[in-house]
C-alpha positions as CSV (number, residue, x, y, z in Angstrom):
1,X,26.9,5.0,8.4
2,X,29.0,8.1,9.1
3,X,26.2,10.1,10.7
4,X,24.5,7.3,12.5
5,X,20.9,6.2,12.4
6,X,18.3,8.8,11.3
7,X,14.6,9.2,10.5
8,X,13.2,10.8,7.3
9,X,9.6,12.3,7.4
10,X,7.7,11.5,4.1
11,X,4.0,12.3,3.6
12,X,3.2,12.3,7.2
13,X,5.0,9.0,7.7
14,X,8.5,8.2,9.1
15,X,11.1,6.2,7.3
16,X,14.0,4.8,9.3
17,X,17.6,4.3,8.1
18,X,19.6,2.3,10.7
19,X,22.6,0.1,10.9
20,X,21.7,-3.6,10.8
21,X,18.3,-3.0,9.2
22,X,17.0,-2.9,5.6
23,X,16.8,0.5,4.0
24,X,13.6,2.5,4.1
25,X,11.8,0.8,6.9
26,X,8.4,2.3,8.1
27,X,8.7,3.6,11.7
28,X,5.6,4.5,13.6
29,X,3.0,3.2,16.1
30,X,1.5,-0.3,16.4
31,X,-2.2,-0.5,17.2
32,X,-4.5,-3.1,18.8
33,X,-8.0,-2.1,17.8
34,X,-10.3,0.6,19.2
35,X,-11.7,1.1,22.7
36,X,-15.3,0.0,22.5
37,X,-16.4,1.6,25.8
38,X,-15.4,4.4,28.2
39,X,-14.9,1.7,30.9
40,X,-12.4,-0.2,28.7
41,X,-10.4,2.9,28.0
42,X,-10.4,3.9,31.7
43,X,-9.2,0.5,32.7
44,X,-6.3,0.6,30.3
45,X,-4.9,3.7,31.9
46,X,-3.4,4.9,28.6
47,X,-2.8,8.6,28.2
48,X,-1.6,10.7,25.3
49,X,1.3,13.1,25.8
50,X,0.3,16.5,24.3
51,X,2.7,19.0,22.8
52,X,2.5,21.3,25.9
53,X,3.5,18.4,28.2
54,X,0.0,17.6,29.6
55,X,-1.6,14.2,29.5
56,X,-5.0,13.4,28.2
57,X,-6.6,9.9,28.8
58,X,-7.9,8.0,25.9
59,X,-11.7,7.4,25.7
60,X,-14.2,5.3,23.9
61,X,-13.7,5.2,20.1
62,X,-10.0,6.0,20.4
63,X,-7.3,3.8,18.9
64,X,-5.6,1.4,21.3
65,X,-1.9,2.0,20.7
66,X,0.7,-0.5,21.8
67,X,2.5,0.9,24.9
68,X,6.0,0.3,26.1
69,X,4.7,-0.1,29.7
70,X,4.7,3.4,31.0
71,X,1.0,4.0,30.1
72,X,2.0,7.1,28.2
73,X,1.7,7.1,24.4
74,X,4.6,9.2,23.0
75,X,7.6,8.9,20.6
76,X,9.1,6.3,22.8
77,X,6.4,3.9,21.7
78,X,7.3,4.1,18.0
79,X,8.8,1.0,16.4
80,X,9.3,-0.7,13.1
81,X,5.9,-1.3,11.5
82,X,6.7,-2.3,8.0
83,X,9.3,-3.2,5.4
84,X,8.9,-2.0,1.8
85,X,11.5,-4.4,0.5
86,X,10.0,-7.6,-1.0
87,X,11.3,-11.1,-0.1
88,X,11.5,-11.7,-3.8
89,X,10.1,-10.2,-7.0
90,X,10.5,-10.6,-10.7
91,X,8.9,-11.6,-14.0
92,X,7.8,-14.8,-15.6
93,X,7.5,-15.1,-19.4
94,X,6.2,-17.9,-21.5
95,X,5.4,-18.8,-25.1
96,X,3.0,-21.3,-26.5
97,X,3.0,-22.1,-30.2
98,X,0.6,-24.3,-32.2
99,X,1.3,-24.3,-35.9
100,X,0.9,-20.7,-37.0
101,X,-0.7,-19.5,-33.7
102,X,1.7,-18.0,-31.1
103,X,0.7,-16.8,-27.6
104,X,3.2,-14.8,-25.5
105,X,2.5,-14.0,-21.8
106,X,4.5,-11.8,-19.4
107,X,3.7,-11.9,-15.7
108,X,5.2,-9.6,-13.0
109,X,5.1,-10.3,-9.2
110,X,6.3,-9.1,-5.8
111,X,6.0,-10.9,-2.5
112,X,6.6,-9.9,1.1
113,X,6.7,-6.1,0.7
114,X,4.7,-3.6,2.8
115,X,3.1,-0.5,1.5
116,X,2.3,2.8,3.1
117,X,-1.2,3.8,1.7
118,X,-0.9,7.5,2.1
119,X,-4.1,8.2,0.1
120,X,-6.2,5.9,2.4
121,X,-4.7,7.7,5.5
122,X,-6.3,10.9,4.1
123,X,-9.6,9.4,2.9
124,X,-10.2,7.5,6.1
125,X,-9.0,10.0,8.7
126,X,-12.4,11.4,9.7
127,X,-10.6,14.5,10.9
128,X,-11.2,17.0,8.1
129,X,-13.7,18.0,5.4
130,X,-12.2,15.8,2.7
131,X,-14.3,13.2,0.9
132,X,-14.1,9.9,2.8
133,X,-14.3,6.3,1.6
134,X,-17.3,4.1,2.5
135,X,-15.1,2.4,5.1
136,X,-15.9,5.3,7.3
137,X,-19.4,4.1,7.8
138,X,-17.9,1.5,10.2
139,X,-16.4,4.2,12.4
140,X,-17.1,4.1,16.2
141,X,-20.2,6.0,17.0
142,X,-21.9,4.4,20.1
143,X,-20.8,3.1,23.5
144,X,-19.9,-0.6,23.3
145,X,-19.5,-0.7,19.5
146,X,-16.9,-3.2,18.3
147,X,-15.0,-1.8,15.3
148,X,-11.4,-1.2,14.1
149,X,-12.3,2.2,12.8
150,X,-11.9,5.0,15.4
151,X,-14.4,7.8,16.0
152,X,-14.4,10.8,13.7
153,X,-13.3,14.0,15.4
154,X,-12.3,17.3,13.7
155,X,-8.6,17.9,13.8
156,X,-8.1,14.5,15.5
157,X,-7.0,15.8,19.0
158,X,-6.2,12.3,20.2
159,X,-3.9,11.4,17.3
160,X,-5.9,8.4,16.2
161,X,-4.7,8.9,12.7
162,X,-1.0,9.3,13.3
163,X,1.4,7.2,11.2
164,X,0.8,3.7,12.4
165,X,0.3,0.2,11.1
166,X,-3.3,1.2,10.3
167,X,-1.9,2.6,7.0
168,X,0.6,-0.2,6.3
169,X,-0.7,-3.0,4.0
170,X,0.6,-6.1,2.3
171,X,1.7,-4.9,-1.2
172,X,2.3,-8.4,-2.7
173,X,0.8,-9.0,-6.1
174,X,0.8,-11.2,-9.2
175,X,-0.1,-9.5,-12.5
176,X,-0.6,-10.5,-16.1
177,X,1.4,-7.7,-17.5
178,X,1.2,-8.4,-21.2
179,X,-0.6,-11.0,-23.3
180,X,0.0,-11.2,-27.1
181,X,-1.7,-13.5,-29.6
182,X,-0.4,-13.6,-33.1
183,X,-1.3,-15.7,-36.2
184,X,1.0,-16.1,-39.2
185,X,-0.7,-16.2,-42.7
186,X,1.8,-17.7,-45.2
187,X,1.6,-16.3,-48.8
188,X,3.3,-17.4,-51.9
189,X,4.0,-14.1,-53.5
190,X,6.9,-12.4,-55.1
191,X,6.4,-9.2,-53.1
192,X,4.9,-10.5,-49.8
193,X,6.5,-13.4,-47.8
194,X,3.8,-13.5,-45.1
195,X,1.4,-11.6,-43.0
196,X,1.1,-11.8,-39.2
197,X,-2.1,-10.6,-37.5
198,X,-1.7,-9.9,-33.8
199,X,-3.6,-8.6,-30.8
200,X,-2.1,-7.5,-27.5
201,X,-3.3,-6.5,-24.0
202,X,-1.6,-5.0,-21.0
203,X,-2.6,-5.3,-17.3
204,X,-5.4,-7.8,-17.9
205,X,-5.7,-8.9,-14.2
206,X,-3.9,-8.5,-10.9
207,X,-4.1,-10.7,-7.8
208,X,-3.5,-8.8,-4.6
209,X,-4.9,-7.9,-1.2
210,X,-3.8,-4.3,-1.4
211,X,-6.6,-1.8,-0.9
212,X,-5.1,0.9,-3.1
213,X,-5.7,1.4,-6.8
214,X,-2.5,-0.3,-8.0
215,X,0.1,-2.3,-6.0
216,X,2.7,-1.8,-8.7
217,X,3.9,1.8,-8.4
218,X,6.9,4.0,-7.8
219,X,6.6,7.4,-6.0
220,X,10.2,8.1,-6.5
221,X,13.4,6.3,-7.5
222,X,15.1,7.1,-4.2
223,X,15.7,4.2,-1.9
224,X,13.8,5.9,1.0
225,X,10.7,6.4,-1.2
226,X,10.0,2.8,-1.9
227,X,6.6,1.4,-0.9
228,X,4.9,4.8,-0.5
229,X,1.7,5.1,-2.4
230,X,1.1,8.8,-2.9
231,X,-2.1,8.3,-5.0
232,X,-0.7,8.1,-8.5
233,X,-2.9,7.2,-11.4
234,X,-3.1,3.3,-11.6
235,X,-1.9,1.5,-14.7
236,X,-4.9,0.9,-16.9
237,X,-5.8,-1.9,-19.2
238,X,-4.6,-1.3,-22.8
239,X,-5.6,-3.2,-26.0
240,X,-3.8,-3.2,-29.3
241,X,-4.4,-4.7,-32.8
242,X,-1.9,-4.8,-35.6
243,X,-0.8,-6.4,-38.9
244,X,2.8,-7.2,-39.8
245,X,3.6,-7.6,-43.5
246,X,6.9,-9.4,-44.4
247,X,8.3,-8.2,-47.7
Protein backbone atom coordinates (compact mmCIF):
# COMPACT_ATOMS: atom_id res chain seq x y z
CA UNK A 1 0.00 0.00 0.00
CA UNK A 2 1.75 3.19 -1.17
CA UNK A 3 0.21 5.43 1.53
CA UNK A 4 0.39 2.93 4.38
CA UNK A 5 -2.40 1.75 6.66
CA UNK A 6 -5.44 3.97 7.14
CA UNK A 7 -8.90 4.11 8.76
CA UNK A 8 -12.14 5.08 7.00
CA UNK A 9 -15.11 6.40 9.04
CA UNK A 10 -18.45 5.02 7.79
CA UNK A 11 -21.81 5.58 9.56
CA UNK A 12 -20.23 6.16 12.95
CA UNK A 13 -18.01 3.10 12.59
CA UNK A 14 -14.41 2.67 11.57
CA UNK A 15 -13.12 0.44 8.77
CA UNK A 16 -9.44 -0.50 8.71
CA UNK A 17 -7.29 -1.01 5.64
CA UNK A 18 -3.92 -2.44 6.67
CA UNK A 19 -1.10 -4.49 5.19
CA UNK A 20 -1.36 -8.15 6.10
CA UNK A 21 -5.08 -8.02 6.92
CA UNK A 22 -8.27 -8.63 4.92
CA UNK A 23 -9.91 -5.56 3.40
CA UNK A 24 -12.61 -3.67 5.26
CA UNK A 25 -12.08 -4.92 8.83
CA UNK A 26 -14.18 -3.32 11.59
CA UNK A 27 -11.97 -1.40 14.02
CA UNK A 28 -13.35 -0.26 17.36
CA UNK A 29 -13.67 -1.12 21.04
CA UNK A 30 -14.21 -4.51 22.65
CA UNK A 31 -16.61 -4.75 25.59
CA UNK A 32 -17.05 -7.06 28.56
CA UNK A 33 -20.53 -6.38 29.85
CA UNK A 34 -21.90 -3.56 32.02
CA UNK A 35 -20.92 -2.41 35.52
CA UNK A 36 -23.68 -3.70 37.81
CA UNK A 37 -22.79 -1.48 40.77
CA UNK A 38 -20.88 1.67 41.69
CA UNK A 39 -18.49 -0.44 43.77
CA UNK A 40 -17.65 -2.65 40.80
CA UNK A 41 -16.98 0.39 38.62
CA UNK A 42 -14.81 2.02 41.28
CA UNK A 43 -12.75 -1.14 41.79
CA UNK A 44 -12.01 -1.38 38.08
CA UNK A 45 -10.33 2.05 38.10
CA UNK A 46 -11.36 2.63 34.48
CA UNK A 47 -11.68 6.23 33.34
CA UNK A 48 -12.79 7.84 30.09
CA UNK A 49 -10.55 10.35 28.33
CA UNK A 50 -12.65 13.39 27.38
CA UNK A 51 -12.07 15.64 24.39
CA UNK A 52 -10.73 18.40 26.66
CA UNK A 53 -8.12 16.08 28.16
CA UNK A 54 -9.86 15.46 31.49
CA UNK A 55 -10.67 12.01 32.87
CA UNK A 56 -14.07 10.83 34.07
CA UNK A 57 -14.44 7.55 36.04
CA UNK A 58 -17.00 5.04 34.81
CA UNK A 59 -19.99 4.32 37.04
CA UNK A 60 -22.77 1.81 37.52
CA UNK A 61 -24.61 1.08 34.29
CA UNK A 62 -21.69 2.02 32.06
CA UNK A 63 -20.16 -0.38 29.53
CA UNK A 64 -17.02 -2.24 30.61
CA UNK A 65 -14.55 -1.56 27.79
CA UNK A 66 -11.53 -3.80 27.35
CA UNK A 67 -8.47 -1.80 28.45
CA UNK A 68 -4.86 -2.04 27.27
CA UNK A 69 -3.65 -1.84 30.89
CA UNK A 70 -3.34 1.91 31.49
CA UNK A 71 -6.86 2.20 33.02
CA UNK A 72 -7.76 4.94 30.51
CA UNK A 73 -10.23 4.23 27.71
CA UNK A 74 -9.16 6.12 24.59
CA UNK A 75 -8.23 5.50 20.95
CA UNK A 76 -5.27 3.35 22.04
CA UNK A 77 -7.75 0.69 23.19
CA UNK A 78 -9.28 0.28 19.74
CA UNK A 79 -8.67 -3.03 17.97
CA UNK A 80 -10.07 -5.31 15.27
CA UNK A 81 -13.61 -6.28 16.29
CA UNK A 82 -14.99 -7.93 13.16
CA UNK A 83 -14.36 -9.17 9.64
CA UNK A 84 -17.09 -8.72 6.99
CA UNK A 85 -15.41 -11.19 4.66
CA UNK A 86 -17.07 -14.64 4.80
CA UNK A 87 -15.06 -17.84 5.19
CA UNK A 88 -17.08 -19.19 2.28
CA UNK A 89 -20.28 -18.33 0.42
CA UNK A 90 -22.17 -19.42 -2.66
CA UNK A 91 -25.28 -21.05 -4.06
CA UNK A 92 -26.70 -24.55 -4.23
CA UNK A 93 -29.18 -25.50 -6.95
CA UNK A 94 -31.06 -28.73 -7.39
CA UNK A 95 -33.78 -30.23 -9.57
CA UNK A 96 -36.19 -33.07 -8.82
CA UNK A 97 -38.27 -34.54 -11.61
CA UNK A 98 -41.03 -37.16 -11.34
CA UNK A 99 -42.75 -37.85 -14.66
CA UNK A 100 -44.28 -34.49 -15.67
CA UNK A 101 -43.65 -32.77 -12.32
CA UNK A 102 -40.45 -30.72 -11.93
CA UNK A 103 -39.20 -28.96 -8.78
CA UNK A 104 -36.28 -26.49 -8.96
CA UNK A 105 -34.71 -25.00 -5.83
CA UNK A 106 -31.97 -22.40 -5.44
CA UNK A 107 -30.30 -21.83 -2.08
CA UNK A 108 -27.84 -19.04 -1.18
CA UNK A 109 -25.56 -19.02 1.84
CA UNK A 110 -22.74 -17.18 3.58
CA UNK A 111 -20.69 -18.33 6.57
CA UNK A 112 -18.21 -16.62 8.88
CA UNK A 113 -18.89 -12.98 7.97
CA UNK A 114 -19.49 -10.24 10.54
CA UNK A 115 -22.02 -7.42 10.13
CA UNK A 116 -22.10 -3.88 11.53
CA UNK A 117 -25.76 -3.37 12.45
CA UNK A 118 -25.90 0.42 12.14
CA UNK A 119 -29.69 0.57 12.49
CA UNK A 120 -29.56 -1.25 15.84
CA UNK A 121 -26.83 1.11 17.04
CA UNK A 122 -29.35 3.92 16.60
CA UNK A 123 -32.44 2.15 17.92
CA UNK A 124 -30.72 0.81 21.05
CA UNK A 125 -28.51 3.77 21.93
CA UNK A 126 -30.75 5.26 24.62
CA UNK A 127 -29.04 8.60 24.04
CA UNK A 128 -31.62 10.55 22.01
CA UNK A 129 -35.35 10.87 21.36
CA UNK A 130 -35.48 8.31 18.52
CA UNK A 131 -37.87 5.39 18.82
CA UNK A 132 -36.09 2.48 20.50
CA UNK A 133 -36.49 -1.29 20.25
CA UNK A 134 -38.03 -3.37 23.03
CA UNK A 135 -34.49 -4.55 23.90
CA UNK A 136 -34.10 -1.24 25.75
CA UNK A 137 -36.43 -2.52 28.46
CA UNK A 138 -33.41 -4.55 29.65
CA UNK A 139 -31.22 -1.48 30.13
CA UNK A 140 -29.48 -0.89 33.46
CA UNK A 141 -31.74 1.07 35.84
CA UNK A 142 -30.93 0.04 39.44
CA UNK A 143 -27.85 -0.58 41.56
CA UNK A 144 -26.71 -4.21 41.35
CA UNK A 145 -28.70 -5.06 38.21
CA UNK A 146 -27.04 -7.64 35.95
CA UNK A 147 -27.53 -6.79 32.26
CA UNK A 148 -25.61 -6.28 29.03
CA UNK A 149 -27.60 -3.16 28.12
CA UNK A 150 -26.09 0.05 29.56
CA UNK A 151 -28.05 2.85 31.18
CA UNK A 152 -29.88 5.38 29.02
CA UNK A 153 -28.39 8.88 29.29
CA UNK A 154 -29.16 11.74 26.93
CA UNK A 155 -26.22 12.53 24.61
CA UNK A 156 -24.30 9.53 26.05
CA UNK A 157 -21.55 11.47 27.90
CA UNK A 158 -19.63 8.28 28.81
CA UNK A 159 -19.55 6.97 25.25
CA UNK A 160 -21.35 3.73 26.03
CA UNK A 161 -22.63 3.58 22.46
CA UNK A 162 -19.41 4.25 20.57
CA UNK A 163 -18.46 1.90 17.75
CA UNK A 164 -17.78 -1.38 19.53
CA UNK A 165 -18.45 -5.10 19.29
CA UNK A 166 -21.92 -4.37 20.75
CA UNK A 167 -22.98 -3.57 17.18
CA UNK A 168 -21.07 -6.37 15.44
CA UNK A 169 -23.07 -9.53 14.74
CA UNK A 170 -22.65 -12.85 12.99
CA UNK A 171 -24.05 -12.36 9.48
CA UNK A 172 -24.03 -16.02 8.45
CA UNK A 173 -27.22 -17.25 6.78
CA UNK A 174 -28.78 -20.01 4.69
CA UNK A 175 -31.70 -18.99 2.48
CA UNK A 176 -34.13 -20.69 0.14
CA UNK A 177 -33.82 -18.08 -2.57
CA UNK A 178 -36.14 -19.49 -5.22
CA UNK A 179 -38.48 -22.48 -5.42
CA UNK A 180 -40.26 -23.33 -8.67
CA UNK A 181 -42.78 -26.12 -9.23
CA UNK A 182 -43.95 -26.89 -12.76
CA UNK A 183 -46.17 -29.52 -14.36
CA UNK A 184 -46.23 -30.33 -18.04
CA UNK A 185 -49.56 -31.17 -19.65
CA UNK A 186 -49.01 -33.00 -22.97
CA UNK A 187 -51.46 -32.30 -25.77
CA UNK A 188 -51.91 -33.97 -29.14
CA UNK A 189 -52.83 -30.95 -31.18
CA UNK A 190 -51.73 -29.47 -34.47
CA UNK A 191 -51.34 -26.00 -32.96
CA UNK A 192 -50.32 -26.72 -29.33
CA UNK A 193 -47.49 -29.13 -28.47
CA UNK A 194 -47.90 -28.85 -24.71
CA UNK A 195 -48.82 -26.68 -21.75
CA UNK A 196 -46.72 -26.13 -18.64
CA UNK A 197 -48.31 -24.73 -15.51
CA UNK A 198 -45.84 -23.35 -12.97
CA UNK A 199 -45.65 -21.59 -9.61
CA UNK A 200 -42.62 -19.87 -8.13
CA UNK A 201 -41.70 -18.24 -4.82
CA UNK A 202 -38.70 -16.14 -3.72
CA UNK A 203 -37.16 -15.83 -0.23
CA UNK A 204 -39.40 -18.43 1.40
CA UNK A 205 -37.25 -18.85 4.52
CA UNK A 206 -33.89 -17.79 5.96
CA UNK A 207 -31.88 -19.44 8.73
CA UNK A 208 -29.72 -16.90 10.58
CA UNK A 209 -28.83 -15.51 14.01
CA UNK A 210 -28.58 -11.96 12.67
CA UNK A 211 -30.90 -9.54 14.50
CA UNK A 212 -31.37 -7.23 11.53
CA UNK A 213 -34.19 -7.44 9.01
CA UNK A 214 -32.15 -9.17 6.30
CA UNK A 215 -28.65 -10.75 6.44
CA UNK A 216 -28.31 -10.63 2.64
CA UNK A 217 -27.73 -6.99 1.74
CA UNK A 218 -25.30 -4.61 0.10
CA UNK A 219 -24.93 -1.01 1.23
CA UNK A 220 -22.46 -0.27 -1.56
CA UNK A 221 -20.36 -2.15 -4.10
CA UNK A 222 -17.16 -0.64 -2.69
CA UNK A 223 -14.86 -3.05 -0.88
CA UNK A 224 -14.85 -0.90 2.29
CA UNK A 225 -18.65 -0.90 2.54
CA UNK A 226 -19.12 -4.65 2.84
CA UNK A 227 -20.97 -5.95 5.89
CA UNK A 228 -22.47 -2.59 6.85
CA UNK A 229 -26.24 -2.71 7.32
CA UNK A 230 -27.54 0.82 6.85
CA UNK A 231 -31.17 -0.21 7.30
CA UNK A 232 -32.17 -0.92 3.72
CA UNK A 233 -35.54 -2.51 2.96
CA UNK A 234 -35.34 -6.31 3.37
CA UNK A 235 -35.99 -8.68 0.50
CA UNK A 236 -39.62 -9.71 0.77
CA UNK A 237 -41.35 -12.95 -0.15
CA UNK A 238 -42.68 -12.97 -3.71
CA UNK A 239 -45.08 -15.43 -5.35
CA UNK A 240 -45.72 -15.99 -9.06
CA UNK A 241 -48.07 -18.14 -11.15
CA UNK A 242 -47.80 -18.74 -14.86
CA UNK A 243 -48.74 -20.84 -17.85
CA UNK A 244 -46.36 -21.68 -20.70
CA UNK A 245 -47.88 -22.74 -24.02
CA UNK A 246 -45.63 -24.53 -26.54
CA UNK A 247 -46.75 -23.93 -30.11
